[in-house]
C-alpha positions, 0 to 999 in steps of 0.5 A: 364364697371361698373359705380358707382352711386353718393350717394345722400344726402352726399355732399362734406365736403368742401361745408357744410352750417352749419359752421356758427354754430361754430362761433355763439356758440363761440359768445354766450359763450363769451357773457355769460361769459361777463355778468357773469363777470359783475354780479360778479363785481356788487356783490363784497364786496366793502371793500374786493375790497379795501383790494385787491387794497391795497395789489396790491399797496403794492406789486407793489409800484405803484399807485392804483385806489380808487374810480375812482382816482389814489391815492398813498398809501403813502399820506403824510402830505402835501396833503391837501393844494396842491391836488384837492378836488376830489382827496383828497375826493376819498382818504378820503371817499373810504379808508377802515375803518381801514385806513380812519381815518389815511388818515384824520389825515394826511390831517388835519396835512397838513392843520394845519401844522403852528398851529401844529408846534407852538404847538397851536393845538394838534392832539390826537387819542383815542377810540373816534377817531381823536381829534383836541384840539383847545385852547381858545385863538385861537377861543374866547376872554376870557369869550366870545362865539363869534368866533374871526375873526382871527380864520376864516382862520384856521377854513376854512381850516379845514371845507374844509376837513370836507366837504370831509369826511362822519365821524360824528363830535362831538364838545365839550367845556371845561373851567377851574375852575374859576367861571363865573357869567354874564347875558349871562353865569351864569356858566361854563356850559353855556359858554362851551356849547355856545362855542361848539354850536358856532363852530357847527353853523359856520360849518353848516351856513358858510360851509354847513356841514350836521347838522345831522353829528354834535353834540355839548356838554359842560362840564364846568370845569369837564373834565380837561387835566391839573392842574387848580392850575396854569395859564398854567394848566388853559390855557390848560383846556380852550379849544374846542375839535373837535372829528372826529369819526371813519367812520362806515362800512355801510356808507363807499361807499357813498360820504358825502359832504356839501349840 
């Protein structure tokens, strides 16, 4: 009778002690994929991310998350009075440069709805950006550069928006062609410059906007928008223009709030 010898060093397949290596290798692979994905997200261009989000939003007609807040791409002109500062700020700051100034326009239009309907304030778009044309009678008494108390509610609404955006602001003073000769304002140059500076000072001192964002200029009677030969034209020329410059791509990711 023959007996087969059991082979040494060849244990049964069901008793393998190395099977944990398979699970370990899978775990290491998943961990590597996780960190590669995280690295790729941190290196993603922010503008391309926003463009992709906008494309998804248009395709699905649903809210898309911008800057951590759910924002409807169809933000309408009633935005400013009703939405919280965080929500409006996320929209105005994190939108791509091509559409950011449009969102600012819609928000300003909502905040100044009453003045726009009365045609007291005008909003214009040109190569300089969004221009708010504010007539003299809303802000100043004739021949004066002190802001009228009646202008404060409107200016406060406007300042609340300006604090949420990173855009540079330029404020220009303009007059008609009637000469002025007072101890305080020897000419229209001084009057127009003082009015622009008064609005800048109000935004900085009362609403704590960053002074580095603002500039003031006075042009006297030399940049007209109407004919100075009649009172209606002269009234149109007596104005202050607040220009919201298009935001630069290099500062899009950052929030620009007041101090």
